VEXVEXKOL-174157 format. One line per field, with one value per residue (C-alpha): residue number from 1; x, y, z. Coordinates in steps of 0.2 Angstrom, whole numbers, plus 5000, padded with zeros to 4 digits. Example, Ala and Ser with C-alpha at 12.3 -4.5 7.8 and 13.67 -1.06 7.14 Angstrom:
% residues 2
k = c(1|2)
east = c(5062|5068)
north = c(4978|4995)
up = c(5039|5036)
//
This chain:
% residues 89
k = c(1|2|3|4|5|6|7|8|9|10|11|12|13|14|15|16|17|18|19|20|21|22|23|24|25|26|27|28|29|30|31|32|33|34|35|36|37|38|39|40|41|42|43|44|45|46|47|48|49|50|51|52|53|54|55|56|57|58|59|60|61|62|63|64|65|66|67|68|69|70|71|72|73|74|75|76|77|78|79|80|81|82|83|84|85|86|87|88|89)
east = c(5001|5006|5009|5005|5014|5006|5015|5008|5007|4997|4985|4981|4980|4968|4956|4955|4953|4938|4929|4909|4913|4906|4911|4929|4929|4923|4936|4949|4945|4942|4958|4969|4960|4964|4982|4986|4980|4986|5000|5000|4981|4980|4965|4979|4989|5005|5017|5035|5039|5053|5070|5062|5060|5040|5026|5008|4993|4975|4960|4950|4954|4958|4968|4982|4991|5008|5020|5036|5043|5052|5053|5044|5030|5029|5025|5025|5011|5017|5002|4986|4977|4976|4986|4997|5005|5018|5026|5031|5039)
north = c(4999|5017|5032|5049|5065|5081|5097|5113|5118|5103|5106|5124|5117|5102|5116|5126|5109|5104|5119|5118|5102|5086|5076|5082|5078|5061|5059|5064|5051|5036|5040|5041|5026|5016|5023|5019|5001|4997|5010|5001|4999|5002|5018|5028|5030|5029|5041|5048|5064|5063|5070|5072|5063|5069|5057|5058|5050|5052|5059|5062|5064|5083|5082|5075|5073|5076|5066|5062|5044|5047|5027|5011|5014|5034|5047|5067|5075|5090|5097|5094|5102|5102|5089|5106|5109|5095|5110|5116|5101)
up = c(5000|4995|5008|5001|5006|5001|4997|5002|4983|4981|4992|4987|4969|4975|4984|4968|4958|4969|4972|4969|4960|4968|4951|4952|4970|4967|4953|4965|4978|4967|4959|4974|4982|4966|4967|4984|4982|4965|4958|4941|4940|4919|4923|4929|4914|4925|4916|4920|4913|4900|4909|4925|4941|4941|4938|4933|4936|4925|4935|4919|4900|4904|4923|4930|4948|4948|4961|4965|4971|4989|4991|4985|4996|4998|4986|4986|4979|4971|4960|4951|4937|4918|4909|4900|4920|4913|4904|4920|4924)
//
């Protein structure tokens, strides 16, 4: 089982992401539950960004969670939002 740690940036962006949206909140919860129990689940579309130590998982077609593996069982959630945010990393 994976342990999640969160940066303050992730928490701020998460709050913006889910504000007034039950569907986004539910999608985020579902994605994180799947990730914690099986990080290689096909629905997550786990992907390492080229030339970086940052990874992404898919929440829905246009949104991602950006994270970093601390060790085999721990990840640091860095950011959340549109797929295009990958350009920042």
